N, C-alpha and C positions, 0 to 999 in steps of 0.2 A: 094884680095892680098894674094899671096901664101908666105909661109915662105921663099922660095928660092929668092923671089924678094925683101925681106926686106934688107935695108941698115944696116951698122954697127950701133951699139947703139950710141946715141949722148951723153949719160950720163945725160940727162935731163928727168924730169917726169912731166906729166900734169894730171890734174883732169878736166874732161869735164862733166858737168851736163846735164841731158836730152839728152843722147847720144846713146840710143838704135836704133835710126833712125833719118831721116831728117837732119837738120842743125848740130845738135850735133854729129851725126855719121860722117857727112862730115868733121867736124873739127877733130874728133879723127882719121879718116883715113889719113888726111893730116899730122898730127903730127907723127903718126906711120910711115908714108912713109919717113919721114926725119930722123927717128931713135929714136924718143922719146918712152919711155914707158908711158902707159896711164891707168888711172883709170876712168871708165865711170860709170855714175849713171842713174837711171831711175826707173819708178814705176813697170814695168813688168819684173819679173825674167826670164821668157822664152825668151822674146825679147832681154834682155841683154845677155843671154847665147848665142843666135844666133849671136849677134853682136860680142861678144868675139871670137867666132869660125871663123867668117869672117876676123876679124882684126888680129888675131894671139894670141892664148892663152899663148904663151911664152912672150908676151910683153904687154898684156892687161888684166886687172882684172875688175870686175864689182861689184857694191854694189847697191842692190835694196832698194828703199825707197821713201818716199814723200819728195820733195825738201824743203818744208817749215818746216819739222820736225827737230828740233835742234839736236835730238839724231842721226838722219840719217846724218846730216851734219858732226857731229863729227865722226861718224863711218866711213864715206867715206874717210875723211882725214886720220884718223888713219889706215885704211886699206891700203891706198897708202903708208903711212910711213912704215908700217910693211912689205909690199911687196917690196918696191923699195927704202926706206930710205930717201926720199925727196919728195917735191912737189914744183917744180919750177914755174909751170904755172897753173893758174886757168882760165877756160873758163866757165862763167856763162851763160848757154843756156836754162836751164829748164824754162818753161813758160806755161801759160794757157790762153785761151780766150773763156770762156764758154758761152758768151752771144753776141747776134747780134741784135742791135736795137738802138733807140735814147737814148742818155745819160740822157735826161730829165725824162725818165721813168725807169732808171736803178735801179734795186734792190740793196740797199746799202750792203746787205750781200754778194752779188755777187762781188761788187766792192772791198770789204774787202778781199775776197778770191783771186781775181786777184792780188792785191797788195802783199798779203802774199806770193803767189807763185812766182810772177815775180820780186819783189823788195826785200822784207825782206829776202827771201831765199838767194838771191845773196849776201846781206850784211853778212848773217850768214856764208856762205861758205868762204867769204873773211876774216872774222874774224878768222875762223878756220885755214886757210892756213897761215895767218899772224902769228898766235901764234905758230904753229907747225914747220914752216920752214922759211917763207919769211922774217920775221922781222930780223932774224940774218943772213940770207944767200942771200936775194934778190930774184928777180923773176919778173913775169909779170902777170897781170890779164887782161882778155878781157871779157867785158860784151856784150852780144848780145842784142842790143836794137832793133830799127825798125824805118823806115821812118815815121811810125805812131806816133812816139814820138817827131818828129820835124816838124809836120804839122797837120792840122786838119785831123781827120780820121773818117768820118761819119760811124755810125752804129757799129764801134768797139772802141768807145770812152774810155771805161774803159781800154782796152788794150793799146790804145795810151797814156793815162794818165800814166799808169804804166811804159811804155817805156820812156816817158819823165823823169820820176823819175830815171830810170836807167841811163840816160844821166847825170843827176845831181849827182847821186851816183858815177859815174865814176870820175867826177870832184873832189868831196869830198875826195874819196879814193886816187886819184892821188896826191892831195895836202898833205894829211896826211902821206901817205906811202913813199913819196919821201925822200931821193934818192934811198932807197933800192929797191922799187918796182915801176914799171911802170904800169899805169892803163889806158886802152883805151877802147873804145866801137866800135862796128860795127852796123850800121843801115841799114839792108837790106830792099829792096822793096820786092815784092812778089817772094818767092822762091818755087819751085815745091816740096812740101812736103805734107804729109797727113794732117798736122796741118793747112795748108793754102788752102786746096782743095776747100773750099767753095768760095774762091775768084776767081777761074778760071775754076772749073770743068764744062765741057760741053761748054766752050767758051774760050779755051786757045788761039786760034789764034786771036780772037778779043782782049783779054787781052794783048797779046804780042805785038799787033800792036801799042799800045800806047807807047811802049818803043823805044827810038831812036836806041838801039842796036838790036831790032827786036826779042827779046825772053825774057821769064821769067828767073829768076835766078834758079840755081841748087845748091844743098848743097856744091858741090866742089868749087863754087865761094866764099862762105863764109869760107870754110876750108882754101883756099889759103890766104885770108885776115887775118885770125886768125894766120896762120903759120908765116906770115910776122910780125904781131904785137907781136909775142913772139920770134922773132929772133934777132940776133945781128944787122941786118940791120935796126932795128927800135929803136936802143938804145937811140936815142935822141928825142923820141916821147913819150909824156905822156899827159893825160888829154884830148885826142882828140876823136872825134866821126867820124869814117870813114864811109861815105855813100857809100854803094855798091848797086846801084839801076838801072843798065842798062841805065842810063841817064834819067830816068823818071822825075826827078826834072827839067830838061831842059824845059819841057813843061809848067812850071809855069811862064815863062817869058811873057812879053808883046808882042803881035803881032802874 
């Protein structure tokens, strides 16, 4: 997106975690495209720098760090406040899935790591944005969950468990932060990102054939959903999990 294509500023500011690439980048791109200013986070400084250059350095800043690090959570929110003066929207996208195999044999240390990164970090960022801006000024939070969190997910059980926790975290935050802040989740099916490559690499056509809409997701699909859930058009929606799955759950019916 070139600077000439950017719309007028909306006056709103978003913080998107895990946004140097993939779904997080797709969300940041959608928010910038409607005029928001955005702070993105991620682990790799170089990848973040490249993302900022593509998105527009006049509207996007980046803070590198590990999502589960409380100091990083605080630093990211403070950087957004210093640069833009507010944090209206939080999109919790940072996540990990370092293990593939049966949950009965799962190393508990790995399970703890998954929860720390996927769930506890989301709570930490929500607490920070609440304290710094949203408690007094309102806003919206979108948690990126997964269809793995609302169904059995063979061989990625720890990931699925953590995303189920994200769905419940969404409910808890929505209840506690109302009416100032709306909190919703998005549960994607397989989206074409480096993170999910193992689920479709070398067999994309076969994987896509299972979807009634005939394709896998792309980051822009989730970006559009996140833009909706942080817009005025969703002002009466909170505590919900929006499934964005290309219709894959339709195949779970009888017959």
